[in-house]
C-alpha positions in Angstrom: 41.7 12.8 59.6 39.6 13.2 62.8 36.3 11.5 63.2 34.5 14.8 63.0 36.2 15.9 59.8 33.7 16.6 57.0 34.1 14.5 53.9 33.3 16.3 50.7 32.4 13.8 47.9 33.0 14.8 44.3 29.9 15.6 42.3 28.4 12.7 40.4 29.6 12.4 36.8 26.6 13.0 34.6 26.9 12.4 30.9 25.7 14.8 28.2 21.9 14.8 28.2 20.2 14.1 25.0 18.0 17.0 23.9 15.8 14.8 21.9 14.6 11.2 22.4 15.4 10.1 18.8 18.8 8.9 17.6 19.0 11.0 14.5 22.4 9.8 13.5 21.5 6.2 13.6 18.2 6.9 11.7 19.9 8.8 8.9 22.7 6.2 8.7 20.1 3.4 8.3 18.2 5.5 5.8 21.4 5.8 3.8 21.9 2.1 3.9 18.4 1.4 2.6 18.8 4.0 -0.2 22.2 2.6 -1.2 20.7 -0.8 -1.9 17.4 0.5 -3.2 19.2 2.0 -6.2 20.2 -1.5 -7.4 16.6 -2.3 -8.3 17.0 0.0 -11.3 19.0 -2.8 -13.0 15.8 -4.6 -13.8 14.2 -2.0 -16.0 17.6 -1.4 -17.5 17.7 -5.0 -18.6 14.2 -4.5 -20.1 15.5 -1.4 -22.0 18.4 -3.5 -23.4 16.0 -6.2 -24.6 13.8 -3.7 -26.4 16.8 -1.6 -27.7 15.7 1.4 -25.7 17.8 4.0 -23.8 19.4 2.4 -20.7 20.9 5.5 -19.1 17.7 6.9 -17.4 17.5 3.8 -15.2 21.3 3.5 -14.6 21.4 7.2 -13.8 18.5 7.0 -11.4 20.0 4.0 -9.6 23.4 5.7 -9.4 22.0 8.9 -7.9 20.0 7.0 -5.4 22.8 4.7 -4.3 25.3 7.6 -4.3 22.9 9.6 -2.1 22.5 6.7 0.3 26.3 6.2 0.5 26.8 9.9 1.3 24.2 9.6 4.1 26.1 6.7 5.5 29.4 8.5 5.5 28.1 11.7 7.1 26.1 10.1 9.8 27.8 7.3 11.7 25.4 5.1 13.5 24.4 1.6 14.4 21.4 -0.5 13.7 21.5 -1.6 17.3 20.4 2.0 18.2 17.2 1.7 16.2 14.2 1.5 18.5 10.5 2.1 18.1 11.0 5.9 17.8 13.7 5.6 15.2 11.6 3.0 13.3 8.8 5.4 12.8 11.2 8.0 11.4 13.2 5.7 9.2 10.1 4.0 7.7 8.3 7.4 7.0 11.4 8.9 5.3 12.2 5.8 3.4 8.9 5.9 1.6 9.3 9.5 0.7 12.8 8.8 -0.6 11.6 5.8 -2.5 9.0 7.9 -4.4 11.8 10.4 -5.2 13.9 7.6 -6.6 11.0 6.2 -8.6 10.3 9.6 -10.1 13.8 10.0 -11.6 13.2 7.8 -14.7 10.0 9.6 -15.4 11.8 13.0 -15.2 14.5 11.8 -17.5 12.3 10.4 -20.3 8.7 11.2 -19.3 8.2 13.9 -21.8 5.0 16.0 -21.5 3.1 13.4 -19.4 5.7 12.9 -16.6 8.2 15.6 -17.2 7.0 17.9 -14.4 8.5 17.0 -11.0 5.1 17.0 -9.2 3.6 14.7 -11.8 6.6 12.3 -11.7 6.5 12.2 -7.9 2.8 11.6 -7.9 3.2 8.7 -10.3 6.1 7.2 -8.3 4.3 7.6 -5.0 1.2 6.0 -6.4 3.4 3.2 -7.7 5.4 2.4 -4.5 2.3 2.8 -2.3 0.4 0.4 -4.7 -2.4 3.1 -5.1 -2.7 2.9 -8.9 -3.7 6.5 -9.4 -2.1 7.8 -12.5 -1.5 11.1 -14.4 -0.7 9.2 -17.6 -3.1 9.9 -20.5 -1.3 8.3 -23.4 -0.1 4.8 -22.5 1.1 4.1 -26.1 3.7 6.9 -25.6 5.5 5.1 -22.8 8.4 2.9 -23.8 8.4 -0.8 -22.8 11.1 -0.2 -20.2 9.3 2.9 -18.6 6.0 1.0 -18.7 7.6 -1.9 -16.9 9.2 0.4 -14.4 5.7 1.7 -13.4 4.6 -1.9 -12.9 7.7 -2.9 -11.0 7.5 -0.1 -8.5 4.1 -1.5 -7.4 5.5 -5.0 -7.0 8.4 -3.6 -4.9 6.0 -1.7 -2.7 3.5 -4.5 -2.3 5.0 -6.3 0.7 7.0 -3.2 1.7 10.4 -1.8 1.1 11.5 -2.4 4.6 10.2 -6.0 4.5 12.4 -6.6 1.4 15.4 -5.0 3.1 14.9 -7.2 6.2 14.9 -10.3 4.0 18.3 -9.5 2.3 20.3 -7.2 4.5 22.2 -8.9 7.4 22.7 -5.5 9.1 19.0 -5.2 9.9 18.9 -8.3 12.1 19.1 -5.9 15.0 16.3 -3.4 15.1 14.4 -5.3 12.4 11.3 -5.8 14.6 10.9 -2.1 15.2 11.1 -1.4 11.5 8.8 -4.2 10.5 6.1 -3.2 13.0 6.4 0.4 11.9 5.9 -0.5 8.2 3.2 -3.1 8.8 1.2 -1.5 11.7 -2.0 -3.3 11.0 -3.9 -5.0 13.9 -2.4 -8.4 14.6 -3.6 -10.5 17.5 -0.6 -12.9 17.3 2.8 -11.4 18.0 5.4 -11.7 15.2 7.7 -14.6 15.4 11.0 -14.3 17.2 13.0 -14.8 14.0 11.9 -11.8 12.0 14.4 -12.5 9.2 13.0 -16.0 8.7 9.4 -14.6 8.8 9.9 -12.0 6.1 11.8 -14.4 3.9 8.9 -16.8 4.0 6.5 -14.0 3.1 8.7 -13.0 0.1 9.0 -16.6 -1.1 5.2 -16.8 -1.1 4.9 -13.4 -2.8 7.4 -14.3 -5.5 5.8 -17.8 -6.0 2.3 -16.4 -6.5 3.6 -13.7 -8.9 5.4 -16.4 -10.9 2.3 -18.6 -10.9 0.2 -15.7 -12.3 2.8 -14.9 -14.9 2.7 -18.6 -16.1 -1.1 -18.7 -16.2 -1.5 -15.4 -18.1 1.3 -16.3 -20.5 -0.3 -19.7 -21.1 -3.6 -18.0 -21.9 -1.8 -15.9 -24.5 0.2 -18.8 -26.0 -2.9 -20.9 -26.4 -4.7 -18.2 -28.3 -7.4 -17.6 -25.7 -6.4 -14.0 -25.4 -4.6 -12.6 -28.5 -3.5 -9.4 -26.6 -1.8 -11.3 -23.8 1.9 -12.0 -24.2 4.9 -12.5 -21.9 5.5 -8.8 -21.4 1.8 -8.2 -20.5 1.7 -11.2 -18.3 4.7 -10.1 -16.2 3.5 -6.5 -16.2 0.1 -7.3 -14.8 1.3 -10.0 -12.4 3.6 -7.2 -11.0 0.5 -5.1 -10.2 -2.0 -7.8 -9.3 -0.2 -9.4 -6.4 0.6 -6.1 -4.6 -3.0 -5.0 -5.3 -1.6 -2.0 -7.2 -3.7 -1.7 -10.3 -1.3 0.0 -12.8 -1.8 -1.3 -16.3 0.0 -0.9 -19.6 -3.3 -0.4 -21.4 -5.6 2.6 -21.4 -8.5 0.3 -21.0 -6.9 -1.5 -18.0 -7.9 -5.2 -17.8 -10.9 -4.4 -19.9 -8.5 -4.5 -22.9 -8.1 -8.2 -22.4 -10.3 -11.3 -22.9 -12.9 -12.4 -20.3 -10.8 -15.5 -19.4 -7.9 -13.2 -18.4 -10.2 -11.0 -16.3 -11.4 -14.1 -14.4 -7.9 -15.2 -13.7 -7.0 -11.8 -12.4 -10.1 -11.8 -10.2 -8.8 -15.1 -8.6 -5.3 -13.6 -7.8 -6.8 -10.4 -6.5 -8.9 -12.4 -4.0 -5.7 -14.3 -2.9 -3.7 -11.0 -2.6 -6.4 -9.7 -0.2 -5.8 -12.5 2.3 -3.4 -12.6 5.2 0.0 -13.7 3.8 1.1 -15.2 7.0 -2.1 -17.3 7.2 -1.6 -18.2 3.5 1.9 -19.4 4.1 0.8 -21.6 7.0 -2.0 -23.0 4.8 0.4 -24.0 2.1 3.1 -25.2 4.5 0.6 -27.5 6.2 -1.0 -28.5 2.8 -4.3 -27.4 4.1 -5.6 -24.8 1.7 -8.9 -24.5 3.6 -7.1 -23.2 6.7 -7.1 -19.7 5.4 -10.9 -19.5 5.2 -11.5 -20.9 8.7 -10.2 -17.7 10.1 -12.9 -15.2 11.1 -11.5 -12.3 9.3 -11.1 -14.3 6.1 -14.7 -15.5 6.3 -16.0 -11.9 6.7 -13.7 -10.9 3.8 -15.4 -13.5 1.6 -18.9 -12.6 2.8 -18.3 -8.9 2.0 -16.9 -9.7 -1.5 -20.0 -11.9 -2.2 -22.4 -9.3 -0.9 -20.9 -6.4 -2.8 -20.7 -8.5 -6.0 -24.4 -9.4 -5.6 -25.4 -5.7 -5.2 -23.4 -4.7 -8.3 -24.6 -7.6 -10.5 -28.2 -7.0 -9.6 -27.9 -3.3 -10.3 -26.2 -3.8 -13.6 -28.6 -6.5 -14.7 -31.8 -4.6 -13.7 -30.6 -1.4 -15.4 -29.9 -3.4 -18.6 -26.5 -1.7 -18.9 -24.8 -4.7 -20.4 -25.9 -8.0 -21.9 -25.1 -11.7 -21.6 -22.6 -12.5 -18.9 -21.1 -9.0 -18.7 -23.0 -7.9 -15.5 -21.8 -11.0 -13.7 -18.2 -10.6 -14.8 -18.0 -6.8 -14.4 -19.9 -6.8 -11.1 -17.6 -9.4 -9.5 -14.5 -7.9 -11.0 -15.1 -4.4 -9.8 -16.2 -5.4 -6.3 -13.0 -7.4 -5.9 -10.8 -4.8 -7.5 -12.1 -1.9 -5.4 -12.4 -3.7 -2.1 -8.9 -5.1 -2.3 -7.6 -1.7 -3.5 -6.2 -3.1 -6.7 -8.1 -0.6 -8.8 -8.2 -2.4 -12.1 -11.2 -1.8 -14.3 -13.0 -3.7 -17.0 -15.5 -0.9 -17.8 -15.9 2.8 -17.0 -17.7 2.2 -13.7 -17.7 6.0 -13.1 -20.8 6.0 -15.4 -22.7 3.3 -13.5 -25.9 4.1 -11.6 -25.8 5.9 -8.3 -26.3 2.8 -6.2 -23.5 0.9 -7.9 -21.2 3.9 -7.7 -21.9 4.4 -4.0 -21.3 0.7 -3.3 -17.8 1.0 -4.9 -17.1 4.2 -2.8 -18.1 2.3 0.4 -15.8 -0.6 -0.6 -12.9 1.8 -0.7 -13.2 2.0 3.1 -13.1 -1.8 3.6 -9.8 -3.2 2.3 -8.6 -6.8 2.6 -7.3 -8.8 5.5 -4.6 -7.6 7.9 -1.3 -8.9 6.7 -2.2 -8.6 3.1 -0.9 -6.1 0.5 -4.2 -4.2 0.5 -4.8 -0.7 1.9 -7.7 1.1 3.6 -9.2 0.2 7.0 -8.9 -3.6 6.7 -11.5 -6.2 7.5 -10.1 -7.0 10.9 -10.6 -3.5 12.2 -14.2 -3.5 10.9 -14.8 -6.8 12.6 -13.4 -5.7 16.0 -15.1 -2.3 15.9 -18.4 -4.1 15.3 -17.7 -6.3 18.4 -16.8 -3.4 20.5 -20.1 -1.7 19.6 -22.0 -4.8 20.5 -20.2 -5.0 23.8 -21.0 -1.3 24.5 -24.7 -1.9 23.8 -24.8 -5.0 26.0 -23.0 -3.3 28.9 -25.3 -0.3 28.6 -28.2 -2.5 29.6 -26.2 -4.8 31.9 -23.1 -3.0 33.3 -22.1 -6.0 35.4 -21.4 -8.1 32.3 -17.7 -8.7 31.5 -17.3 -9.3 27.8 -13.7 -9.7 26.5 -13.4 -9.2 22.7 -12.2 -12.3 21.0 -11.0 -13.0 17.5 -10.7 -16.6 16.3 -10.8 -17.7 19.9 -8.1 -15.3 21.1 -8.8 -12.5 23.5 -7.8 -9.1 22.1 -6.2 -6.8 24.7 -7.7 -3.4 25.4 -4.6 -1.6 24.1 -5.0 -3.1 20.7 -8.7 -2.1 20.7 -7.9 1.5 21.7 -5.3 1.6 18.8 -8.0 0.4 16.4 -10.4 3.1 17.5 -7.7 5.7 17.3 -6.8 4.6 13.8 -10.4 4.7 12.6 -10.9 8.2 13.9 -7.7 9.5 12.4 -8.5 7.8 9.1 -11.9 9.3 8.9 -10.6 12.7 9.9 -7.8 12.6 7.3 -10.4 11.6 4.7 -12.7 14.5 5.6 -9.8 17.0 5.5 -8.4 15.6 2.2 -11.8 15.6 0.5 -12.4 19.2 1.8 -9.1 20.4 0.4 -9.7 18.8 -3.0 -13.3 20.2 -3.1 -12.3 23.7 -2.1 -9.3 23.7 -4.5 -11.6 22.5 -7.3 -14.0 25.3 -6.6 -11.2 27.9 -6.7 -9.5 26.5 -9.8 -12.7 26.0 -11.7 -12.5 22.4 -13.1 -15.7 20.4 -13.3 -15.3 18.4 -10.0 -18.4 17.5 -8.2 -18.6 16.7 -4.5 -18.8 13.0 -5.2 -15.6 13.4 -7.3 -13.7 15.0 -4.4 -15.0 12.4 -2.0 -14.1 9.5 -4.2 -10.6 10.9 -5.0 -9.8 11.3 -1.3 -11.1 7.9 -0.5 -9.2 6.3 -3.5 -5.9 7.8 -2.6 -6.0 7.5 1.2 -7.2 3.9 0.8 -4.6 3.2 -1.9 -7.3 2.1 -4.3 -6.5 4.2 -7.4 -9.4 5.1 -9.7 -12.2 7.2 -8.5 -15.2 9.0 -10.0 -15.4 12.0 -12.3 -12.1 13.2 -13.9 -10.2 10.5 -12.0 -12.4 7.7 -13.3 -11.0 4.2 -14.2 -10.4 5.1 -17.8 -9.3 8.6 -17.2 -6.5 10.3 -15.3 -5.7 12.4 -12.3 -3.9 14.9 -14.6 -6.8 17.5 -14.6 -6.3 18.1 -10.8 -4.3 21.2 -9.8 -0.9 21.1 -8.0 -2.6 21.7 -4.6 -4.9 18.7 -5.1 -2.1 16.6 -6.4 0.1 17.4 -3.4 -2.8 16.6 -1.1 -3.3 13.2 -2.7 0.4 12.4 -2.6 0.2 13.0 1.2 -2.9 10.9 1.4 -1.3 8.0 -0.4 1.8 8.2 1.9 -0.4 8.3 5.0 -2.6 5.5 3.8 0.2 3.1 2.9 1.8 3.4 6.3 -1.6 3.3 8.0 -1.5 6.9 9.4 -0.1 6.4 12.9 3.6 6.0 12.2 3.5 9.3 10.4 1.1 11.2 12.7 3.2 10.3 15.7 6.1 12.2 14.2 4.1 15.4 14.6 3.6 15.0 18.4 5.8 16.8 20.9 6.2 13.7 23.1 7.8 11.8 20.2 10.8 14.2 20.1 11.0 15.0 23.8 13.7 13.1 25.8 
């Protein structure tokens, strides 16, 4: 070859270009794995059915269908957990909760009868259960078997800390990609980054969760055994502990916690307050044997202040209106303030009939929630705290533009990206609430049921905030059954969006999410 010969290089080898940025195969495969193991939880209500000599097949069939479906997804979509990134995490988590509600609805469809025999009603009840909302379409609680009633309660306990959190604690396969899944399911504002050992972190959270549940069961059962509350037995103790710690609110009684003695109600108040605290902070408090550590946190202090202030407003309103006598205003005011703000949704009385000021206070509490890292829903106290500090900074810098004011929380500087995410969440949350309330109100006007504007507003707030009971036909001692299919479907979507804190689902609707 001469020095002047032209050398022609082969074209570079370019691999096949991905048309989308999400690994669909890996996502579907992981969804199948989660479904395969999720079906196993049906064994618990099956054991309850055996104990009470009730039909076992509805739960075994539901578990088999769910596990079989998951196994089929695994087989048809080969993938690896190592391919799960932030994008795949959003998709897997969003679909997992839809699938979990489908699984939860199967026992209702099999034995639900007139109350839960319709697919939409069954799915509504299951979504309300897994998202720990507590909204129900059940009107006759006595018609539910022991096993089906316990299944309602158990779905809330499973959904309390999160399905993905449970899976991360027990499935070795999810060691890789676990951080993305956990941050997608628990997207609340956290100043401290999650620990490096995700598996160890979630196991500690579940140990605390199980321990607190067992402690409540023991205390409630003891109240029954000592005769302080004749209606409380082991079944009721387990059932209500299953829905207190996840701040769920389902009850086996038509009168909710109001069906039990005052001592039981005060015990439940205590556990609702605990459930509204940051679980990671609680674990550190117990691990270091310093119970007061949790309330040295700025968010926890504001959480306590808001509970006390709301309780004072309700107690004053009930006492001055002479609605109840003796200690009832104190007990009911504290109970409902805690139940609504934490999103538990239990009731001791029909608060939908309370005076306007008391009812509006409860509606406002639906937008508060508990601490970040708790089992509560809604906006969360940390976001309110940081938004308040951002507003104060804007007012100060309006007058003195040269002032540099970093936002701090418990002495830690919060980065601007986190602050922007909080503002975005609040705007989306309010926007979804307005749209949801509008759809429910318009649908009610078209269908003709007696739904007032405050009823539509409270129903949207209660489902988006995963609170449960609202005003009007969805009151604490009533049911969501009167709402039409359009309103029910809207509220199902609100519960789903609220449980995953909006952003992981909304991002799926953007073009940039799918574009490579």
